[in-house]
Wavefront OBJ file of the C-alpha trace (Angstrom):
o trace
v -90.120 109.516 52.086
v -90.902 113.193 51.325
v -87.398 114.089 52.478
v -86.168 112.398 49.317
v -88.347 114.693 47.134
v -87.319 118.100 45.685
v -89.734 120.477 44.077
v -88.401 123.198 41.810
v -90.321 126.134 40.463
v -92.047 129.410 41.017
v -92.073 130.264 44.768
v -95.826 131.069 44.655
v -96.663 127.647 43.305
v -94.241 125.235 45.048
v -94.665 126.516 48.596
v -97.555 124.106 49.187
v -95.181 121.122 48.712
v -93.198 122.159 51.800
v -96.285 121.291 53.849
v -95.988 117.729 52.510
v -92.373 117.553 53.741
v -90.716 118.093 50.329
v -87.702 120.308 50.026
v -88.343 123.213 47.731
v -86.056 125.154 45.500
v -87.174 128.519 44.187
v -86.534 129.167 40.533
v -87.236 132.724 39.627
v -88.079 132.811 35.890
v -87.506 129.101 35.722
v -83.774 129.396 36.488
v -81.980 127.854 39.445
v -78.774 129.135 40.979
v -75.755 126.977 40.197
v -75.535 125.784 43.815
v -79.195 124.825 43.910
v -78.959 123.105 40.584
v -76.011 121.075 41.694
v -77.732 120.145 45.014
v -80.987 119.108 43.257
v -79.243 116.969 40.605
v -76.406 115.812 42.876
v -78.074 112.470 43.851
v -79.455 113.265 47.270
v -83.043 113.223 45.983
v -84.880 110.219 44.649
v -87.544 112.330 42.959
v -87.438 115.855 41.566
v -90.630 117.577 40.549
v -90.136 120.583 38.251
v -92.716 123.049 37.022
v -93.202 123.557 33.240
v -91.333 126.849 33.355
v -88.206 125.106 34.784
v -88.619 122.183 32.439
v -88.696 124.548 29.470
v -85.370 126.063 30.496
v -83.607 122.747 31.254
v -85.406 120.384 28.874
v -82.343 118.838 27.208
v -80.613 118.243 30.508
v -83.695 116.742 32.153
v -84.316 114.403 29.176
v -80.699 113.212 29.358
v -81.038 112.684 33.175
v -84.300 110.828 32.845
v -82.411 108.012 31.123
v -80.854 107.232 34.537
v -82.501 105.533 37.536
v -82.255 108.390 39.967
v -83.390 111.036 40.438
v -86.741 110.477 38.798
v -87.653 113.877 37.269
v -91.251 114.673 36.635
v -92.853 117.746 35.104
v -95.787 119.113 37.040
v -98.319 121.468 35.397
v -98.633 125.026 36.586
v -102.042 126.678 37.092
v -100.866 129.787 35.265
v -102.039 129.945 31.717
v -104.296 126.814 31.985
v -107.396 126.863 29.778
v -110.601 126.050 31.544
v -113.760 124.618 29.944
v -116.961 124.122 31.909
v -115.151 124.751 35.174
v -112.413 122.136 34.564
v -108.807 122.385 33.260
v -108.229 121.253 29.661
v -105.270 118.841 29.268
v -102.442 120.496 27.501
v -99.230 122.149 28.126
v -95.756 120.743 28.513
v -96.445 118.436 31.449
v -99.317 116.757 29.558
v -97.263 116.411 26.386
v -94.339 114.853 28.237
v -96.599 112.338 29.950
v -98.388 111.574 26.701
v -95.110 110.943 24.914
v -93.876 108.653 27.711
v -97.096 106.613 27.542
v -96.875 106.349 23.709
v -93.296 105.115 24.057
v -94.232 102.567 26.741
v -97.511 101.352 25.278
v -96.861 101.909 21.640
v -99.990 104.078 21.021
v -101.677 107.149 22.284
v -104.284 106.173 24.924
v -104.696 109.610 26.460
v -107.987 110.358 24.594
v -106.872 113.901 24.041
v -107.880 113.906 20.410
v -111.355 112.571 21.064
l 1 2 3 4 5 6 7 8 9 10 11 12 13 14 15 16 17 18 19 20 21 22 23 24 25 26 27 28 29 30 31 32 33 34 35 36 37 38 39 40 41 42 43 44 45 46 47 48 49 50 51 52 53 54 55 56 57 58 59 60 61 62 63 64 65 66 67 68 69 70 71 72 73 74 75 76 77 78 79 80 81 82 83 84 85 86 87 88 89 90 91 92 93 94 95 96 97 98 99 100 101 102 103 104 105 106 107 108 109 110 111 112 113 114 115 116
């Protein structure tokens, strides 16, 4: 199963996914080489996990692709720049917002509790 999953992002962050059997693609500064980009989006993978930095660079393309069945493209939060309160990360950032918007679209209301 993990051989159908690609992870794209900062090499320091995504290296751990290799241990899970995922194929990783290094994106320095959030940018992929054309060959890597074509390989990731070419249909070989069923799921593509991208860091917030990569998502920020390719947002329009990813949103367009997410209307298709495969690959499923998901934004994963990065630990860099996360705010911590009482020893726990505070929800926020691009990954949280994208998930929140998807839930609102599916359910019809915000059930995240982020505004509580």
